Backbone bond lengths (Angstrom), bond angles and torsions (degrees), N, CA, C in turn:
res aa  C-N    CA-C-N  psi(-1)  N-CA   C-N-CA  omega(-1)  CA-C   N-CA-C  phi
1 M - - - 1.385 - - 1.445 111.00 -
2 E 1.384 118.43 138.85 1.438 126.40 -174.79 1.480 107.73 -64.29
3 R 1.359 118.06 136.57 1.466 124.33 179.45 1.539 113.17 -51.01
4 W 1.267 122.29 -39.57 1.393 126.67 -175.34 1.535 113.77 -63.96
5 K 1.320 113.84 -33.41 1.412 121.41 170.56 1.535 120.21 -59.68
6 D 1.235 108.15 -31.22 1.468 117.57 179.02 1.549 111.19 -66.49
7 L 1.314 116.07 -26.53 1.437 120.87 -178.52 1.535 115.95 -83.28
8 L 1.270 113.58 -8.68 1.455 118.30 173.98 1.445 111.01 -86.11
9 K 1.367 114.39 138.44 1.435 121.55 175.41 1.535 115.67 -76.15
10 N 1.361 111.71 -27.42 1.449 119.18 170.24 1.478 112.21 -159.68
11 D 1.298 125.26 171.67 1.430 125.43 -177.41 1.548 115.26 -97.77
12 P 1.447 112.63 101.85 1.421 111.76 -177.17 1.502 117.95 -82.40
13 T 1.266 118.92 18.59 1.587 122.67 -167.18 1.529 106.39 -58.72
14 D 1.439 116.74 -49.23 1.439 118.42 -174.92 1.558 112.23 -50.94
15 W 1.335 112.14 -42.22 1.411 122.78 -173.08 1.584 107.47 -68.50
16 L 1.406 114.20 -40.22 1.490 116.80 -172.82 1.578 103.01 -78.30
17 L 1.404 119.55 -15.33 1.493 116.04 -179.10 1.538 113.22 -95.35
18 E 1.392 114.94 4.57 1.497 115.37 176.55 1.545 116.09 -52.16
19 E 1.349 115.35 130.27 1.456 116.70 -173.35 1.510 114.00 -70.69
20 T 1.364 117.45 -8.89 1.550 120.16 176.52 1.559 112.59 -67.38
21 N 1.372 115.28 -22.11 1.448 116.43 172.79 1.567 110.15 -121.49
22 P 1.271 119.09 85.66 1.473 120.78 -171.01 1.484 113.11 -67.68
23 S 1.377 113.39 -22.75 1.519 115.98 172.72 1.526 117.82 -61.37
24 A 1.486 108.44 -48.82 1.387 115.31 177.66 1.506 113.07 -68.11
25 R 1.335 116.41 -33.54 1.500 124.85 178.52 1.536 103.68 -61.16
26 Y 1.345 122.87 -47.68 1.421 123.03 -173.53 1.382 113.75 -65.21
27 F 1.417 123.48 -44.74 1.384 129.28 174.78 1.509 112.69 -60.82
28 T 1.345 117.25 -39.12 1.428 122.47 175.48 1.468 113.70 -56.39
29 L 1.471 111.80 -53.11 1.433 116.01 179.92 1.437 111.48 -66.91
30 V 1.248 128.34 -33.58 1.533 127.07 178.88 1.563 113.02 -80.29
31 N 1.337 114.39 -50.67 1.492 115.70 -174.72 1.382 118.63 -80.70
32 L 1.502 112.33 -34.45 1.392 109.80 -167.31 1.715 107.42 -108.32
33 L 1.217 111.79 -25.31 1.546 118.78 -179.83 1.615 112.81 -102.42
34 D 1.258 116.70 -2.87 1.387 125.74 178.23 1.513 116.35 51.59
35 R 1.374 114.24 36.66 1.446 117.56 177.21 1.559 111.49 -73.95
36 P 1.324 118.27 136.35 1.416 118.57 179.34 1.525 113.01 -64.82
37 M 1.312 117.73 162.53 1.451 125.20 -174.62 1.528 114.14 -64.07
38 D 1.348 112.67 -24.68 1.435 123.98 -178.50 1.452 113.52 -92.19
39 H 1.312 115.32 -4.86 1.483 121.85 177.77 1.536 111.45 -54.41
40 E 1.299 120.29 134.39 1.539 118.11 177.58 1.479 116.37 -52.58
41 E 1.304 116.74 -35.30 1.504 117.32 -178.93 1.468 114.38 -75.54
42 V 1.437 114.80 -32.23 1.438 120.46 175.92 1.549 107.20 -68.18
43 V 1.289 119.70 -46.43 1.530 122.38 -175.17 1.561 104.48 -63.95
44 A 1.360 118.23 -43.96 1.429 116.21 -178.40 1.560 111.38 -65.14
45 A 1.244 120.69 -38.79 1.334 122.17 176.45 1.583 117.11 -61.82
46 R 1.302 110.63 -41.09 1.477 117.22 176.60 1.521 110.24 -63.48
47 E 1.327 122.11 -36.10 1.318 127.23 179.98 1.549 111.58 -69.29
48 A 1.322 111.50 -39.35 1.455 120.21 177.46 1.608 112.77 -64.71
49 I 1.323 110.71 -37.84 1.588 118.18 177.24 1.551 102.83 -60.33
50 S 1.246 119.12 -45.87 1.550 114.95 -174.50 1.498 115.51 -63.51
51 E 1.311 113.21 -19.14 1.608 120.37 -173.86 1.534 104.41 -106.57
52 S 1.306 121.85 -4.22 1.452 119.48 -173.51 1.503 110.47 -76.04
53 E 1.313 114.39 158.10 1.460 125.40 -168.68 1.544 113.22 -64.36
54 P 1.347 119.30 -39.54 1.356 125.72 -176.50 1.691 102.71 -70.58
55 V 1.214 124.69 -44.87 1.436 126.89 -179.39 1.521 112.62 -59.38
56 R 1.408 106.82 -50.02 1.497 111.73 -178.55 1.549 115.17 -69.90
57 K 1.242 118.28 -30.66 1.501 121.71 165.87 1.430 113.39 -58.70
58 M 1.299 116.39 -52.14 1.436 119.56 -174.63 1.573 109.83 -64.25
59 L 1.314 119.88 -40.93 1.563 121.86 176.39 1.477 110.83 -65.74
60 E 1.323 115.13 -43.73 1.525 117.39 -169.52 1.533 108.72 -75.57
61 A 1.343 122.98 -13.46 1.329 126.39 179.71 1.516 113.20 -86.89
62 Q 1.205 116.51 -11.86 1.586 119.68 -176.71 1.476 110.58 -70.29
63 R 1.269 115.93 146.88 1.418 126.25 179.51 1.586 108.42 -81.38
64 P 1.310 127.69 153.43 1.283 127.05 -177.62 1.674 112.43 -63.85
65 Q 1.351 111.64 -29.06 1.473 115.28 175.15 1.564 118.00 -66.91
66 G 1.340 116.40 -9.96 1.516 122.47 177.26 1.568 114.69 106.94
67 Y 1.372 113.15 -4.54 1.458 112.83 178.75 1.531 109.91 -109.90
68 W 1.325 120.45 176.73 1.429 127.05 175.21 1.518 109.71 -111.84
69 G 1.375 109.53 152.06 1.554 117.59 175.87 1.574 113.99 60.79
70 R 1.167 119.55 -149.88 1.480 131.60 -173.70 1.581 108.09 -100.63
71 D 1.257 114.31 -16.21 1.518 120.58 -172.40 1.563 112.91 -87.77
72 K 1.339 121.23 98.65 1.338 123.75 -174.91 1.533 115.58 -74.43
73 R 1.362 111.68 -11.89 1.511 117.03 -174.99 1.458 106.56 -60.46
74 P 1.384 119.19 134.61 1.514 115.38 -174.78 1.469 117.64 -58.07
75 Y 1.449 113.21 -41.88 1.408 114.68 -179.66 1.497 116.84 -52.44
76 H 1.386 109.12 -59.06 1.430 120.93 -170.90 1.515 111.56 -75.91
77 G 1.323 119.53 -35.92 1.408 127.34 -176.95 1.507 117.12 -84.35
78 V 1.378 122.45 -15.45 1.288 128.13 -168.61 1.556 115.94 -133.45
79 T 1.403 108.30 -59.72 1.491 118.81 -173.32 1.418 113.73 -53.13
80 K 1.296 119.83 -55.39 1.506 124.92 -175.05 1.477 107.70 -59.81
81 H 1.260 121.45 -32.50 1.529 120.32 175.53 1.496 118.42 -70.85
82 L 1.304 110.44 -39.92 1.505 114.57 172.02 1.563 114.26 -68.23
83 I 1.326 116.34 -35.87 1.455 119.94 176.81 1.575 104.50 -62.52
84 T 1.315 118.40 -41.82 1.531 124.26 -173.96 1.637 103.32 -66.26
85 L 1.184 117.78 -45.08 1.487 120.81 -177.76 1.484 111.70 -60.35
86 E 1.432 113.45 -43.52 1.427 121.16 178.54 1.543 110.71 -63.32
87 H 1.394 113.40 -45.01 1.392 121.46 176.80 1.410 113.33 -50.56
88 L 1.474 115.43 -46.40 1.453 117.21 -179.48 1.578 117.67 -76.23
89 G 1.340 111.79 0.94 1.492 120.36 177.88 1.432 117.81 74.01
90 Y 1.431 115.57 28.23 1.366 126.73 174.94 1.509 108.79 -82.53
91 Q 1.367 113.53 130.30 1.485 125.63 -178.79 1.534 112.25 -133.80
92 G 1.347 115.74 13.79 1.528 109.88 -175.89 1.486 116.80 -70.02
93 D 1.324 107.18 157.37 1.509 114.98 -174.59 1.503 108.18 -85.59
94 D 1.442 115.80 73.16 1.374 121.87 -168.92 1.554 112.18 -107.24
95 E 1.360 116.67 130.29 1.352 118.18 -177.46 1.604 119.93 -60.80
96 R 1.403 114.41 -19.50 1.381 118.02 172.23 1.421 114.10 -81.18
97 V 1.313 127.96 -22.82 1.411 130.52 166.79 1.666 109.56 -61.23
98 H 1.314 109.03 -50.74 1.497 120.33 -176.93 1.510 107.51 -58.05
99 N 1.452 117.45 -46.18 1.344 121.13 -177.29 1.604 109.58 -63.16
100 A 1.223 114.33 -40.12 1.551 119.12 -177.25 1.587 105.66 -62.42
101 I 1.332 113.81 -46.18 1.495 118.78 -177.66 1.500 111.83 -61.19
102 E 1.396 112.48 -46.64 1.478 119.09 178.65 1.537 114.34 -65.04
103 Y 1.386 114.56 -25.74 1.467 118.98 174.47 1.463 113.24 -66.00
104 L 1.412 111.24 -43.59 1.442 120.66 178.70 1.472 113.84 -61.37
105 F 1.410 115.69 -47.44 1.423 118.34 173.79 1.451 118.07 -58.27
106 A 1.334 117.55 -35.11 1.438 124.39 -176.41 1.473 111.70 -79.48
107 H 1.392 116.88 -35.40 1.466 116.96 -168.73 1.596 106.10 -112.93
108 A 1.303 124.94 -4.12 1.494 115.56 -170.53 1.525 108.78 -129.42
109 Q 1.342 118.68 -27.98 1.480 119.93 -168.23 1.567 110.16 -81.40
110 M 1.262 116.00 119.51 1.598 123.78 179.01 1.531 108.06 -75.77
111 E 1.308 118.34 166.66 1.418 120.38 -178.21 1.445 117.17 -67.62
112 D 1.330 117.95 -14.26 1.416 123.19 176.01 1.507 115.27 -96.40
113 G 1.314 113.35 0.36 1.475 119.79 174.15 1.486 113.93 105.18
114 A 1.308 119.72 -12.84 1.393 121.29 -178.21 1.549 112.15 -77.84
115 F 1.360 116.52 151.88 1.505 118.40 -178.84 1.633 104.10 -102.66
116 T 1.281 113.70 142.04 1.443 117.28 174.27 1.502 112.35 -116.20
117 A 1.335 116.50 124.65 1.520 119.24 -179.83 1.281 118.43 -63.83
118 A 1.426 120.11 -16.69 1.493 119.83 -173.82 1.463 109.98 -87.26
119 G 1.367 114.93 -16.51 1.407 118.12 -171.90 1.407 118.07 111.87
120 F 1.333 123.72 143.83 1.466 122.72 -168.99 1.573 108.43 -62.35
121 D 1.376 117.40 -37.12 1.438 122.23 -176.01 1.657 112.80 -63.58
122 K 1.310 112.14 -21.42 1.492 122.03 -174.58 1.571 106.85 -86.39
123 G 1.437 125.49 -4.78 1.355 120.23 -174.93 1.491 115.92 78.79
124 R 1.263 117.67 -166.35 1.419 123.34 -172.95 1.418 115.25 -87.01
125 R 1.353 121.13 8.76 1.444 121.12 -175.05 1.570 111.78 -67.12
126 G 1.331 116.42 -22.50 1.353 115.40 -179.23 1.528 121.01 -101.53
127 V 1.413 113.91 13.42 1.408 122.13 -177.40 1.497 114.03 -73.24
128 I 1.322 122.24 110.08 1.307 136.61 -178.88 1.614 114.52 -121.85
129 P 1.323 112.09 127.76 1.504 112.23 -176.10 1.491 116.15 -56.15
130 C 1.382 116.03 -41.81 1.378 121.38 178.31 1.579 115.10 -54.66
131 F 1.239 115.92 -35.63 1.566 124.51 179.05 1.523 102.35 -67.31
132 T 1.255 120.55 -53.13 1.386 120.64 -179.06 1.539 115.47 -59.19
133 A 1.396 115.35 -45.45 1.447 121.79 -177.62 1.555 107.60 -67.97
134 N 1.321 122.80 -38.88 1.504 123.97 -177.89 1.553 104.08 -66.31
135 A 1.376 116.99 -36.56 1.507 119.84 -177.43 1.475 107.92 -64.18
136 V 1.469 119.07 -46.68 1.459 121.82 -179.26 1.620 109.16 -59.35
137 H 1.197 117.18 -38.25 1.518 118.69 -175.07 1.507 105.14 -71.43
138 F 1.318 123.70 -52.18 1.487 117.72 -179.47 1.564 118.21 -70.43
139 L 1.354 110.09 -28.46 1.531 110.09 175.92 1.558 111.78 -68.92
140 H 1.261 117.58 -29.34 1.550 120.10 170.86 1.553 106.60 -63.53
141 W 1.380 115.17 -51.58 1.471 120.53 -174.92 1.580 107.14 -53.10
142 F 1.253 118.94 -48.41 1.514 125.06 -178.69 1.427 118.96 -80.74
143 G 1.352 119.54 14.56 1.414 120.66 177.76 1.451 120.21 84.57
144 Y 1.278 120.52 16.38 1.485 125.48 178.58 1.531 115.54 -106.48
145 G 1.414 111.23 13.23 1.473 108.74 -180.00 1.511 121.37 -61.05
146 E 1.372 115.22 -25.09 1.383 119.06 178.11 1.551 116.24 -89.55
147 D 1.397 111.98 -4.07 1.380 117.76 -178.64 1.587 106.06 -65.59
148 A 1.359 111.79 141.15 1.455 117.49 -177.84 1.562 109.54 -63.94
149 R 1.340 118.71 -31.77 1.402 123.39 -178.53 1.566 109.30 -67.46
150 T 1.333 113.75 -44.18 1.533 115.47 175.66 1.564 112.66 -56.10
151 Q 1.410 110.56 -47.79 1.503 116.42 -178.75 1.490 113.00 -62.38
152 K 1.368 117.35 -33.21 1.520 122.85 172.72 1.449 109.38 -59.62
153 A 1.297 119.37 -41.55 1.463 122.46 -179.08 1.510 111.39 -65.99
154 T 1.281 118.53 -40.33 1.480 126.23 179.10 1.433 108.23 -64.10
155 E 1.405 117.56 -40.51 1.462 121.04 178.99 1.575 112.74 -66.47
156 Y 1.247 113.19 -34.91 1.579 121.69 172.40 1.547 108.29 -60.05
157 L 1.151 117.67 -51.14 1.478 117.78 173.93 1.589 118.64 -56.11
158 L 1.213 111.90 -37.52 1.494 117.34 179.08 1.499 111.36 -72.75
159 R 1.353 116.61 -29.53 1.367 118.54 -178.65 1.485 113.87 -83.55
160 T 1.278 116.55 -21.73 1.638 119.82 -172.92 1.546 113.96 -97.05
161 Q 1.408 114.51 4.10 1.514 111.72 171.53 1.498 112.24 -52.84
162 R 1.317 119.21 138.32 1.540 120.91 -178.24 1.562 107.19 -89.13
163 D 1.390 114.16 171.64 1.396 114.17 -179.78 1.506 109.91 -76.19
164 D 1.334 123.61 -12.18 1.333 123.54 169.66 1.613 118.56 -79.57
165 D 1.466 110.67 -0.67 1.418 121.45 176.19 1.468 117.27 82.44
166 G 1.341 115.43 13.87 1.475 117.85 172.81 1.543 110.41 -125.79
167 W 1.259 120.69 -155.83 1.393 130.19 -170.74 1.659 106.62 -133.03
168 L 1.295 118.75 140.97 1.452 118.97 176.35 1.479 113.66 -76.45
169 C 1.369 112.19 158.76 1.503 115.72 -178.07 1.470 110.73 -75.45
170 F 1.296 124.29 -55.84 1.378 127.54 174.99 1.537 108.40 -113.88
171 E 1.356 121.86 127.18 1.344 120.70 -179.39 1.642 112.85 -58.69
172 R 1.319 111.63 -38.01 1.455 116.18 -173.28 1.486 111.46 -77.16
173 V 1.330 122.20 -13.47 1.533 123.91 -177.62 1.473 108.06 -92.67
174 K 1.305 116.38 132.84 1.470 114.20 176.68 1.490 113.59 -88.73
175 K 1.408 112.91 110.55 1.458 121.49 -176.99 1.460 111.97 -107.63
176 T 1.263 116.65 159.98 1.497 114.85 -178.85 1.524 108.69 -106.27
177 H 1.231 120.55 11.71 1.591 122.77 -175.32 1.622 105.16 -161.00
178 A 1.174 109.29 157.47 1.516 121.92 177.13 1.676 112.40 -68.28
179 C 1.426 116.62 152.92 1.271 118.95 169.60 1.473 112.09 -95.57
180 F 1.319 120.53 126.87 1.534 122.13 -174.25 1.495 107.06 -71.79
181 W 1.335 122.32 -33.54 1.464 120.53 176.92 1.588 109.74 -59.48
182 A 1.364 118.26 -51.01 1.356 120.48 -176.56 1.532 106.93 -61.41
183 T 1.306 122.79 -43.94 1.403 127.97 179.82 1.507 115.40 -51.55
184 A 1.508 114.03 -50.47 1.292 119.99 172.36 1.451 119.24 -59.06
185 K 1.251 114.89 -32.37 1.626 119.42 179.95 1.592 107.04 -72.42
186 V 1.361 115.27 -37.62 1.447 118.34 171.77 1.442 115.32 -55.85
187 L 1.383 116.01 -55.13 1.502 117.06 178.82 1.561 112.24 -57.06
188 R 1.302 118.00 -34.31 1.431 123.05 177.04 1.512 113.43 -65.26
189 A 1.397 114.82 -34.84 1.492 118.70 174.62 1.587 109.84 -68.53
190 F 1.303 116.65 -37.78 1.466 122.23 -174.58 1.606 106.43 -68.84
191 D 1.383 116.84 -29.15 1.435 113.88 -175.77 1.584 114.96 -71.64
192 V 1.310 116.31 -17.93 1.444 118.64 176.77 1.567 111.79 -88.80
193 L 1.153 118.06 -9.56 1.446 112.69 -178.09 1.643 113.14 -69.95
194 P 1.264 110.43 133.23 1.562 116.52 -178.42 1.457 111.59 -62.38
195 P 1.360 116.61 161.51 1.358 116.28 -175.31 1.581 121.61 -55.94
196 E 1.327 117.69 -25.18 1.357 124.74 -177.89 1.526 109.42 -72.46
197 Q 1.290 114.82 -25.82 1.439 123.46 177.70 1.574 119.98 -96.49
198 Q 1.301 110.59 -2.58 1.523 120.12 171.24 1.525 110.97 -81.64
199 T 1.301 114.60 75.39 1.508 122.47 -167.97 1.567 102.08 -87.46
200 A 1.296 108.67 178.38 1.502 118.29 179.16 1.547 108.47 -70.95
201 D 1.260 113.94 -30.67 1.619 115.56 179.89 1.585 103.34 -71.26
202 V 1.285 121.24 -38.73 1.412 122.19 -176.98 1.529 108.63 -67.32
203 E 1.312 116.95 -43.81 1.468 120.31 178.74 1.494 112.10 -62.56
204 Q 1.406 117.23 -48.17 1.424 118.75 178.38 1.571 114.07 -61.96
205 T 1.242 115.86 -38.63 1.451 120.06 -178.98 1.619 110.74 -70.75
206 R 1.264 115.13 -36.14 1.433 121.42 174.70 1.467 109.64 -68.46
207 Q 1.284 123.71 -44.63 1.434 127.99 -178.50 1.523 110.57 -60.05
208 R 1.287 115.44 -42.41 1.484 123.73 -178.51 1.669 108.59 -65.82
209 A 1.300 113.98 -45.59 1.484 118.22 173.20 1.444 113.75 -58.26
210 I 1.382 122.14 -50.01 1.355 129.23 176.89 1.484 111.86 -54.18
211 E 1.227 120.62 -49.38 1.596 120.84 171.49 1.470 116.24 -58.05
212 L 1.416 114.29 -30.30 1.503 110.84 -179.83 1.519 109.73 -72.83
213 F 1.343 116.78 -29.48 1.579 115.99 179.71 1.514 103.37 -77.38
214 L 1.394 122.03 -42.99 1.305 118.36 -173.82 1.515 114.87 -67.01
215 N 1.299 120.17 -30.00 1.351 124.73 177.64 1.545 115.35 -77.78
216 N 1.327 113.40 -5.82 1.532 119.58 176.54 1.571 107.83 -123.89
217 S 1.314 116.89 33.17 1.432 122.27 -179.56 1.513 114.87 43.62
218 L 1.325 114.10 42.05 1.519 123.93 177.25 1.421 115.52 78.85
219 Y 1.303 120.38 -35.77 1.506 120.37 -170.13 1.508 115.78 -140.07
220 R 1.449 118.16 -14.67 1.402 121.42 179.80 1.487 111.59 -79.12
221 H 1.396 112.75 117.69 1.477 117.13 -177.34 1.578 106.96 -159.96
222 H 1.310 111.75 179.16 1.436 116.19 -176.43 1.554 111.44 -87.22
223 S 1.323 115.42 91.14 1.477 117.80 -177.12 1.429 119.49 -75.74
224 E 1.276 121.95 128.31 1.468 125.22 -177.67 1.597 105.10 -69.51
225 F 1.316 123.17 -7.93 1.515 125.65 177.05 1.494 106.87 -98.41
226 G 1.209 122.41 5.90 1.557 116.88 179.66 1.445 109.04 91.95
227 K 1.142 119.61 -118.21 1.475 128.14 -175.22 1.665 110.15 -61.96
228 I 1.264 117.46 154.82 1.508 119.06 174.39 1.489 109.14 -61.92
229 H 1.300 117.22 130.61 1.455 122.60 -179.64 1.434 113.41 -57.48
230 P 1.301 124.28 135.56 1.539 122.87 -174.55 1.566 112.14 -73.85
231 S 1.343 113.96 -13.27 1.418 115.47 175.20 1.593 115.44 -69.68
232 W 1.286 116.09 -14.21 1.446 120.70 173.66 1.549 110.56 -63.31
233 F 1.456 117.11 -25.07 1.421 115.00 -176.46 1.623 111.35 -123.11
234 E 1.325 113.86 20.06 1.420 121.63 174.89 1.537 109.79 -121.35
235 F 1.393 117.89 96.53 1.410 123.06 -173.13 1.396 113.98 -76.73
236 A 1.426 115.05 134.64 1.466 118.22 171.03 1.663 105.77 -166.31
237 R 1.295 112.05 154.61 1.504 120.86 -174.96 1.512 107.40 -132.72
238 P 1.384 116.13 146.44 1.503 128.62 4.83 1.549 111.46 -79.82
239 L 1.207 118.85 162.99 1.509 123.08 176.19 1.618 104.92 -109.85
240 F 1.348 112.39 141.40 1.488 117.04 -179.29 1.573 106.83 -107.71
241 A 1.404 118.76 -89.50 1.366 118.06 178.21 1.597 112.48 -93.73
242 S 1.265 119.67 -18.72 1.387 119.69 179.03 1.557 116.31 -83.57
243 T 1.200 118.41 172.19 1.451 122.24 174.38 1.570 116.57 -135.99
244 D 1.068 129.31 -174.10 1.416 131.18 173.84 1.628 110.63 -154.86
245 V 1.394 113.47 166.94 1.610 116.45 175.17 1.383 109.42 -50.51
246 L 1.380 123.28 -45.68 1.457 121.47 -171.75 1.516 108.77 -63.66
247 E 1.366 118.64 -49.01 1.481 113.07 177.12 1.513 116.16 -57.78
248 V 1.324 118.40 -39.65 1.446 121.32 178.61 1.549 111.19 -61.08
249 L 1.316 113.69 -47.80 1.524 115.17 172.95 1.444 115.72 -54.67
250 E 1.380 119.65 -47.09 1.426 125.51 175.13 1.444 108.12 -52.06
251 L 1.247 125.68 -55.12 1.371 131.02 -177.97 1.515 117.10 -55.42
252 L 1.416 105.72 -34.43 1.630 112.87 -169.51 1.556 108.69 -90.53
253 A 1.523 110.71 -23.27 1.379 115.73 -170.07 1.574 118.88 -52.08
254 P 1.356 122.42 -37.45 1.456 121.40 -176.12 1.550 106.96 -73.84
255 Y 1.313 119.51 -10.70 1.526 120.34 -174.84 1.476 115.62 -117.40
256 V 1.219 121.88 8.66 1.486 128.07 -176.36 1.456 115.61 -136.64
257 S 1.250 119.54 143.87 1.436 120.98 176.19 1.570 112.72 -73.38
258 A 1.311 112.13 144.85 1.565 118.96 -173.44 1.543 104.05 -70.49
259 H 1.352 118.48 -7.63 1.426 119.44 -170.23 1.566 104.89 -108.37
260 D 1.318 121.24 -1.58 1.454 124.55 -179.82 1.437 110.72 -57.95
261 E 1.374 120.47 119.03 1.513 118.01 -176.85 1.389 113.93 -62.08
262 R 1.351 121.93 -18.14 1.391 121.19 -175.83 1.576 118.09 -76.01
263 I 1.374 113.20 -16.54 1.416 119.56 172.38 1.597 116.58 -98.13
264 Q 1.342 115.33 -6.27 1.437 111.95 -170.66 1.565 116.32 -70.67
265 E 1.224 122.49 -27.42 1.452 124.37 171.29 1.531 108.74 -62.07
266 G 1.349 118.43 -51.47 1.430 120.50 -178.42 1.564 110.90 -62.47
267 L 1.282 115.57 -43.00 1.508 122.44 -175.23 1.552 106.43 -61.44
268 Q 1.361 114.52 -43.83 1.558 120.18 -179.86 1.485 106.36 -62.10
269 M 1.353 122.04 -43.34 1.453 124.90 176.45 1.494 112.70 -48.97
270 V 1.262 112.53 -52.85 1.671 120.22 179.37 1.500 106.51 -59.98
271 L 1.295 120.51 -47.34 1.573 119.37 -167.64 1.445 105.88 -74.27
272 D 1.310 121.34 -29.97 1.575 126.31 176.04 1.540 115.60 -61.11
273 K 1.394 113.99 -23.54 1.454 118.39 -176.81 1.487 112.39 -86.13
274 Q 1.265 120.69 -9.60 1.526 127.95 -172.36 1.541 106.13 -74.69
275 D 1.261 118.66 135.14 1.432 130.03 179.57 1.614 107.52 -87.49
276 E 1.239 117.77 170.96 1.524 122.81 178.59 1.542 114.43 -63.12
277 Q 1.260 119.52 -9.61 1.494 125.50 176.38 1.380 116.44 -99.20
278 G 1.374 114.19 -0.44 1.539 120.82 -179.85 1.447 107.14 79.79
279 R 1.323 125.83 35.68 1.348 128.67 -177.55 1.498 107.90 -122.73
280 W 1.489 115.02 155.27 1.401 116.93 174.72 1.617 109.37 -120.90
281 P 1.281 114.45 148.85 1.529 117.53 -175.33 1.461 112.05 -85.87
282 A 1.320 117.36 156.69 1.545 124.37 159.53 1.461 108.15 -76.92
283 E 1.389 118.93 113.33 1.474 117.11 -170.86 1.537 109.93 -96.41
284 R 1.333 123.85 -9.10 1.406 125.22 175.11 1.490 111.81 -149.67
285 Q 1.301 116.00 167.21 1.420 121.31 173.61 1.405 114.67 -88.79
286 I 1.405 117.86 128.42 1.403 118.07 179.40 1.502 109.16 -76.16
287 W 1.366 117.51 127.38 1.429 120.03 -169.02 1.551 109.12 -78.86
288 V 1.492 108.29 123.43 1.479 111.68 170.89 1.579 101.88 -136.12
289 K 1.328 111.28 165.80 1.497 115.74 -179.74 1.589 109.07 -74.09
290 K 1.396 111.29 153.47 1.479 114.81 -173.79 1.419 112.36 -61.02
291 T 1.362 117.79 -14.52 1.498 119.08 -179.59 1.622 114.19 -84.71
292 F 1.436 111.34 -4.84 1.487 114.96 -174.99 1.452 103.34 -61.27
293 P 1.346 119.78 140.36 1.500 126.02 -173.37 1.492 114.39 -73.32
294 I 1.450 116.86 -23.96 1.472 106.99 176.84 1.582 104.19 -133.50
295 Q 1.352 111.07 172.95 1.473 122.53 -177.89 1.475 107.78 -110.60
296 F 1.278 120.43 151.66 1.441 128.86 177.90 1.553 110.80 -91.73
297 E 1.317 117.18 -174.64 1.477 120.65 179.33 1.417 115.56 -63.10
298 E 1.286 115.73 152.92 1.525 124.43 -175.98 1.598 108.14 -69.51
299 E 1.256 115.81 130.97 1.548 119.39 176.38 1.547 111.55 -54.49
300 D 1.304 117.02 146.53 1.421 124.38 179.95 1.517 121.57 55.28
301 Q 1.320 110.30 25.32 1.609 117.55 175.58 1.492 98.96 -121.86
302 P 1.350 112.21 157.41 1.448 124.73 178.72 1.598 107.39 -55.21
303 S 1.256 114.94 136.44 1.511 122.41 -170.45 1.495 105.00 -121.38
304 K 1.347 114.89 119.17 1.411 121.34 175.99 1.606 108.29 -65.11
305 W 1.211 119.14 -34.25 1.513 125.96 -173.05 1.652 103.57 -74.14
306 V 1.245 121.00 -52.02 1.320 118.40 -173.82 1.667 106.86 -71.26
307 T 1.299 114.46 -36.71 1.516 113.19 173.83 1.471 114.25 -59.80
308 L 1.424 118.36 -39.62 1.477 117.71 179.14 1.506 112.09 -58.48
309 H 1.405 108.48 -51.35 1.527 112.83 -177.12 1.563 108.20 -67.24
310 A 1.091 126.36 -36.42 1.509 123.31 176.48 1.614 113.13 -59.35
311 I 1.400 113.26 -44.85 1.420 122.84 178.61 1.504 110.51 -65.44
312 N 1.373 118.40 -41.39 1.400 128.01 -177.61 1.609 106.52 -64.53
313 M 1.322 113.58 -41.73 1.544 115.98 -178.30 1.457 109.83 -65.70
314 L 1.394 115.32 -40.87 1.518 114.46 173.97 1.488 118.24 -62.82
315 R 1.267 113.58 -40.64 1.494 116.71 178.27 1.464 112.53 -67.53
316 R 1.311 119.72 -32.41 1.504 123.08 177.48 1.528 106.54 -72.70
317 L 1.283 123.44 -42.10 1.399 128.27 -173.65 1.441 111.19 -71.25
318 Y 1.425 121.53 -36.08 1.388 117.20 -176.37 1.574 109.81 -104.20
319 A 1.285 118.04 9.07 1.505 119.98 175.13 1.569 109.00 -62.82
320 S 1.319 111.17 157.16 1.483 117.59 174.35 1.507 104.37 -73.73
321 P 1.381 119.06 148.85 1.499 124.47 -175.94 1.638 113.20 -46.92
322 G 1.412 109.50 -40.11 1.438 109.43 -176.72 1.635 116.59 -72.46
323 D 1.392 111.48 -16.79 1.399 119.40 -177.31 1.586 115.56 -95.88
324 R 1.425 109.64 -4.65 1.425 109.45 -173.91 1.500 111.75 -84.90
325 S 1.427 111.18 139.03 1.483 118.66 178.72 1.462 109.64 -157.29
326 P 1.440 113.22 151.19 1.369 116.54 -178.71 1.546 116.78 -59.07
327 T 1.263 125.76 166.91 1.443 123.45 177.40 1.483 118.11 -62.37
């Protein structure tokens, strides 16, 4: 029996496979059960995602210009919505998704590849690495990985790693240390790069960032906000700009030993949140504007999303070296 299964108090697979949530079913089939993309159950789940109520509501709420709601700022009016569609597993060839992405390129991407949350006309004051990193991730998801504009954004991330091995929170603010949230998002962006883009520069940059997390027990760092933010220890999905111990562990899992002393505290935190059915709860509400067209899982209730990520982390962490791979 695989070691990671020993760490589950029960098997939640049937619960994760319920057809009432085709998105969770899809990721369970692909990430936990290793079904190939052409498997009939995977194909059916993907088709069900496209017709699901959350996806339909998200797409129907978009304005013709490519953004959502009244907020034309690229981060608030576009990025969170594309992150959510990706989170739901939607990959349909829909003109509305393409319009949103082209809106981002036209209104948010700077000449050097960075994305600005404030909008291109506002200048560089809104350039934040987590925005650029999240954009790289969903651009690959929606089929823009080979686009020169996406590759320019990746190159920007590679150029802007600090001497302390992380990335700044805001480019325009003079900080004395890296932001761990931004650093986690950059690692997540690197995970989706195809093999031909996993260059020596990417590997070196990734390894430096991994060591930064490991040497700070995953989350202990000099926070510009004072105390360590509580969201590090309150798991929920989807994540936008923030991160948590679970996401960091999931990102590090393919590159670190399960016995590394530097991850044991964080690993135990994750395991301690599991219930007797082998499920993990949503411990906080993900903040979205009141005009956001869908709601996420109920707080303090078992979460299929958190459970999926927790189990995926364990699988990656305890996989044999030859079987390890990013999500």
